[in-house]
C-alpha positions as CSV (number, residue, x, y, z in Angstrom):
1,X,210.3,116.8,5.6
2,X,213.7,115.1,5.4
3,X,214.6,112.4,7.9
4,X,218.0,112.0,9.5
5,X,218.0,108.2,8.8
6,X,216.8,105.7,6.2
7,X,216.2,102.0,6.4
8,X,216.0,100.0,3.2
9,X,214.2,96.7,3.5
10,X,210.7,95.4,4.0
11,X,208.9,94.6,7.2
12,X,206.9,91.5,8.0
13,X,204.6,90.1,10.6
14,X,206.1,87.7,13.2
15,X,203.9,85.1,14.8
16,X,205.8,84.1,18.0
17,X,205.3,81.7,20.8
18,X,207.5,80.5,23.7
19,X,207.9,76.7,23.5
20,X,208.5,74.6,26.6
21,X,209.5,70.9,26.5
22,X,207.5,68.8,28.9
23,X,208.9,65.9,30.9
24,X,206.9,63.4,28.9
25,X,208.5,64.6,25.6
26,X,205.8,67.0,24.3
27,X,206.2,70.6,23.4
28,X,203.9,73.2,24.9
29,X,203.4,76.6,23.3
30,X,202.7,79.7,25.4
31,X,200.3,82.5,24.5
32,X,201.0,83.6,20.9
33,X,202.0,87.1,19.9
34,X,201.6,88.7,16.5
35,X,204.0,91.6,16.0
36,X,205.8,93.5,13.3
37,X,209.3,92.3,12.3
38,X,211.9,92.3,9.6
39,X,215.5,93.4,9.5
40,X,215.3,97.0,8.4
41,X,211.8,97.6,9.8
42,X,212.8,96.6,13.3
43,X,216.0,98.5,12.9
44,X,214.0,101.6,11.9
45,X,211.7,101.1,14.9
46,X,214.7,100.9,17.2
47,X,215.9,104.2,15.8
48,X,212.5,105.9,16.3
49,X,212.2,104.6,19.9
50,X,215.6,106.2,20.6
51,X,214.2,109.5,19.3
52,X,215.7,109.5,15.8
53,X,213.8,110.6,12.7
54,X,213.7,107.7,10.2
55,X,211.9,106.6,7.1
56,X,211.6,103.0,5.7
57,X,211.9,102.1,2.0
58,X,210.1,98.8,1.4
59,X,207.0,97.1,0.1
60,X,203.9,95.4,1.6
61,X,200.9,93.9,0.1
62,X,197.4,95.3,0.1
63,X,196.3,92.6,2.6
64,X,195.6,92.5,6.3
65,X,199.2,91.9,7.2
66,X,200.3,94.8,5.1
67,X,198.0,97.1,6.9
68,X,199.2,95.8,10.2
69,X,202.8,96.3,9.3
70,X,202.1,99.9,8.2
71,X,200.0,100.7,11.3
72,X,202.6,99.4,13.8
73,X,205.5,101.3,12.1
74,X,203.5,104.5,12.0
75,X,202.5,104.1,15.6
76,X,206.1,103.8,16.5
77,X,207.0,107.0,14.7
78,X,208.6,105.5,11.6
79,X,207.9,107.5,8.4
80,X,206.1,105.1,6.0
81,X,205.7,107.4,3.1
82,X,208.2,105.3,1.2
83,X,206.8,102.0,2.2
84,X,205.0,101.1,-1.0
85,X,201.7,99.1,-1.1
86,X,201.8,96.6,-4.0
87,X,198.3,95.5,-5.2
88,X,197.7,91.8,-5.1
89,X,201.0,91.0,-3.3
90,X,201.0,88.8,-0.2
91,X,202.9,90.6,2.7
92,X,205.8,88.8,4.2
93,X,205.3,86.8,7.5
94,X,207.3,84.6,9.8
95,X,206.5,81.9,12.3
96,X,208.9,81.8,15.3
97,X,209.4,79.3,18.0
98,X,211.2,80.7,21.1
99,X,213.0,78.2,23.4
100,X,211.8,78.8,27.0
101,X,215.1,78.0,28.5
102,X,217.5,79.9,26.3
103,X,215.5,82.5,24.5
104,X,216.9,81.3,21.2
105,X,214.5,81.1,18.3
106,X,213.7,79.0,15.2
107,X,212.3,81.1,12.3
108,X,210.1,79.9,9.4
109,X,209.7,82.6,6.8
110,X,206.8,82.8,4.4
111,X,206.4,84.8,1.1
112,X,209.8,86.5,1.2
113,X,210.6,85.6,-2.4
114,X,207.6,87.3,-3.9
115,X,208.4,90.8,-5.1
116,X,207.7,92.9,-8.2
117,X,210.0,92.6,-11.2
118,X,210.3,96.4,-11.4
119,X,211.1,96.8,-7.6
120,X,214.0,99.3,-8.3
121,X,211.5,101.8,-9.7
122,X,209.6,102.1,-6.5
123,X,212.2,104.2,-4.7
124,X,214.1,107.5,-5.3
125,X,217.7,107.1,-4.2
126,X,218.2,110.9,-4.3
127,X,216.2,111.2,-1.1
128,X,219.4,109.9,0.7
129,X,221.2,113.2,0.0
130,X,219.2,114.7,2.9
131,X,220.1,112.0,5.4
132,X,223.0,111.5,7.9
133,X,223.0,107.7,8.1
134,X,221.3,104.7,6.4
135,X,220.7,101.0,7.2
136,X,220.7,98.7,4.2
137,X,219.9,95.0,3.7
138,X,220.0,92.7,0.8
139,X,216.4,93.8,-0.2
140,X,217.2,95.9,-3.3
141,X,221.0,96.3,-3.7
142,X,220.9,98.5,-6.8
143,X,218.8,101.1,-5.0
144,X,221.0,100.9,-1.9
145,X,224.2,101.5,-4.0
146,X,222.8,104.6,-5.6
147,X,221.4,105.9,-2.3
148,X,224.8,105.3,-0.6
149,X,226.5,107.3,-3.3
150,X,224.1,110.3,-2.6
151,X,224.6,109.8,1.2
152,X,228.4,109.7,1.0
153,X,228.5,112.8,-1.1
154,X,227.0,114.7,1.9
155,X,229.2,113.0,4.5
156,X,226.7,110.4,5.6
157,X,227.5,106.8,6.7
158,X,226.0,103.5,5.7
159,X,225.4,100.4,7.9
160,X,224.6,97.0,6.4
161,X,222.7,94.1,8.0
162,X,224.0,91.1,5.9
163,X,224.5,87.4,6.1
164,X,226.9,87.1,3.1
165,X,229.1,89.4,1.0
166,X,228.8,87.6,-2.3
167,X,225.9,87.0,-4.7
168,X,223.4,89.9,-5.2
169,X,225.1,92.1,-2.6
170,X,228.7,91.7,-3.9
171,X,228.8,95.2,-5.4
172,X,226.8,96.8,-2.6
173,X,229.3,95.9,0.1
174,X,231.9,98.2,-1.4
175,X,229.6,101.1,-0.6
176,X,229.1,100.3,3.1
177,X,231.0,101.9,6.0
178,X,229.9,99.4,8.7
179,X,229.1,95.8,7.7
180,X,227.7,94.0,10.8
181,X,227.3,90.2,10.3
182,X,226.2,87.3,12.6
183,X,228.7,84.7,13.6
184,X,227.3,82.0,11.3
185,X,228.5,84.1,8.4
186,X,232.2,83.8,9.4
187,X,233.0,80.2,8.2
188,X,231.4,80.5,4.7
189,X,233.2,83.8,4.2
190,X,236.8,82.8,5.2
191,X,236.7,79.0,5.2
192,X,237.0,78.6,9.0
193,X,235.6,80.1,12.2
194,X,238.3,82.8,12.2
195,X,236.6,86.1,13.3
196,X,239.7,88.3,13.0
197,X,240.2,87.0,9.4
198,X,236.5,87.7,8.7
199,X,236.8,91.3,10.0
200,X,239.9,91.9,7.9
201,X,238.1,90.6,4.8
202,X,235.3,93.0,5.4
203,X,237.8,95.8,5.8
204,X,239.4,94.8,2.5
205,X,236.0,95.0,0.9
206,X,235.8,98.7,2.0
207,X,234.1,98.6,5.4
208,X,235.8,101.0,7.9
209,X,233.8,99.7,10.9
210,X,233.2,95.9,10.4
211,X,231.7,93.8,13.2
212,X,230.7,90.2,13.9
213,X,228.0,89.6,16.5
214,X,228.2,86.4,18.6
215,X,225.0,86.4,20.6
216,X,225.4,86.2,24.3
217,X,229.2,86.5,23.9
218,X,228.8,90.0,22.5
219,X,230.6,91.1,19.4
220,X,234.0,91.5,17.8
221,X,234.9,94.5,15.7
222,X,237.8,96.1,13.9
223,X,238.8,99.7,14.8
224,X,241.8,101.3,13.1
225,X,243.3,97.9,12.3
226,X,242.9,96.5,15.8
227,X,240.4,93.7,16.7
228,X,238.3,94.3,19.8
229,X,235.9,92.1,21.8
230,X,233.0,93.7,23.5
231,X,231.2,91.3,25.9
232,X,227.4,91.4,26.0
233,X,225.5,92.9,28.9
234,X,224.2,90.2,31.2
235,X,220.4,89.8,31.1
236,X,217.9,87.0,31.4
237,X,217.1,86.5,27.8
238,X,213.4,85.8,27.1
239,X,213.5,86.0,23.3
240,X,216.5,86.8,21.0
241,X,214.3,87.6,18.1
242,X,215.2,91.1,16.8
243,X,218.4,91.4,18.8
244,X,220.5,91.7,15.7
245,X,218.0,94.1,14.1
246,X,217.9,96.3,17.1
247,X,221.8,96.3,17.2
248,X,221.9,97.5,13.6
249,X,219.3,100.1,14.1
250,X,221.0,101.5,17.3
251,X,224.4,101.5,15.5
252,X,222.9,103.5,12.6
253,X,221.4,105.9,15.2
254,X,224.9,106.3,16.8
255,X,226.5,107.1,13.5
256,X,223.9,109.8,12.7
257,X,224.9,111.4,16.1
258,X,228.6,111.1,15.0
259,X,229.5,109.0,18.1
260,X,232.8,107.1,17.8
261,X,232.9,103.4,17.0
262,X,233.6,102.2,20.5
263,X,230.7,104.2,22.0
264,X,228.4,103.0,19.3
265,X,229.2,99.3,19.9
266,X,228.6,99.5,23.6
267,X,225.4,101.5,23.2
268,X,224.1,99.1,20.5
269,X,224.9,96.2,22.8
270,X,222.7,97.8,25.5
271,X,219.8,98.2,23.1
272,X,220.0,94.6,22.0
273,X,220.3,93.4,25.6
274,X,217.2,95.3,26.6
275,X,215.3,94.0,23.6
276,X,216.1,90.4,24.6
277,X,214.2,90.7,27.9
278,X,210.8,90.6,26.3
279,X,209.0,88.3,23.7
280,X,208.9,89.7,20.2
281,X,211.3,91.6,18.1
282,X,210.0,95.0,19.2
283,X,208.3,94.6,22.6
284,X,211.6,95.3,24.4
285,X,213.0,98.1,22.2
286,X,214.0,100.8,24.6
287,X,213.8,104.6,24.7
288,X,217.0,106.7,24.9
289,X,216.5,107.4,28.6
290,X,216.0,103.7,29.4
291,X,219.3,102.8,27.6
292,X,221.2,105.5,29.4
293,X,219.9,104.4,32.8
294,X,220.7,100.7,32.0
295,X,224.2,101.5,30.9
296,X,224.8,103.8,33.9
297,X,223.6,101.0,36.3
298,X,226.2,98.6,34.8
299,X,229.4,100.7,34.4
300,X,231.7,97.7,34.3
301,X,229.8,95.6,31.8
302,X,230.3,95.4,28.0
303,X,233.6,97.1,28.0
304,X,235.6,96.3,24.9
305,X,239.2,94.9,25.1
306,X,241.8,94.7,22.4
307,X,242.7,91.2,21.2
308,X,246.3,90.1,21.0
309,X,246.7,86.7,19.2
310,X,243.1,85.9,20.1
311,X,243.4,86.9,23.8
312,X,241.7,89.9,25.3
313,X,244.3,92.3,26.8
């Protein structure tokens, strides 16, 4: 059975703990949590929690973590038929410290460089011709490019979760409709922290819906040549792990529903805000009714305003 949405990128297992700094200078860890993570995997989980049909193209090892990754995704309704098991491979994992005061996290990745030499042969890009939207990462750019071409041929749209636009993804970015990047990508991309310039560069590369996320300050995006700032919903952030992933997944969901860009940005901001209220990249991922109730209870929050010379008007 064909799915409406596709995520390309492997999952991992996150080991998380909230860290508190004691008055005598020590650090104290709270109860640990082991939970599935990863850019596309968490994005796909966000889509499924919202009620979308989604499959994940990626790889895991035939180890304990690999089985845990697959089990969690399947439990959350993600189609794992294209999540390939690689014999002898060590599944990816992360170790994450979450600051008790701010919810900000420090991530230590493990094993992410290990992948088969023939990775491109593991997937069939033609499956994308049955989808409506797709979320891509830097995981396997050649497959993402070919899949995007199939998807575009049937009127579908592509979202990218990237940290840079050069290197291995330099060609892939020309096949993406919505490139959504974090704020730390801005200066390396344009030489200064100039968000409007970064958005316009992404548009020049072919993105019709570029966006830059800025954490608790919300996000900036370009719509029909105009720069907008959408403030974040105000919540008590417990853990920001997965906020970007959930934003990307929600935005992909919105594009599959053919919502306009402004609606998609506000909705995705709500999903990310709700995710931030719980420890772990997936614990706080909401259902569609929960998002709607949250947005309706805050009608004046996260309303985008056009920027004029850097000032919201």
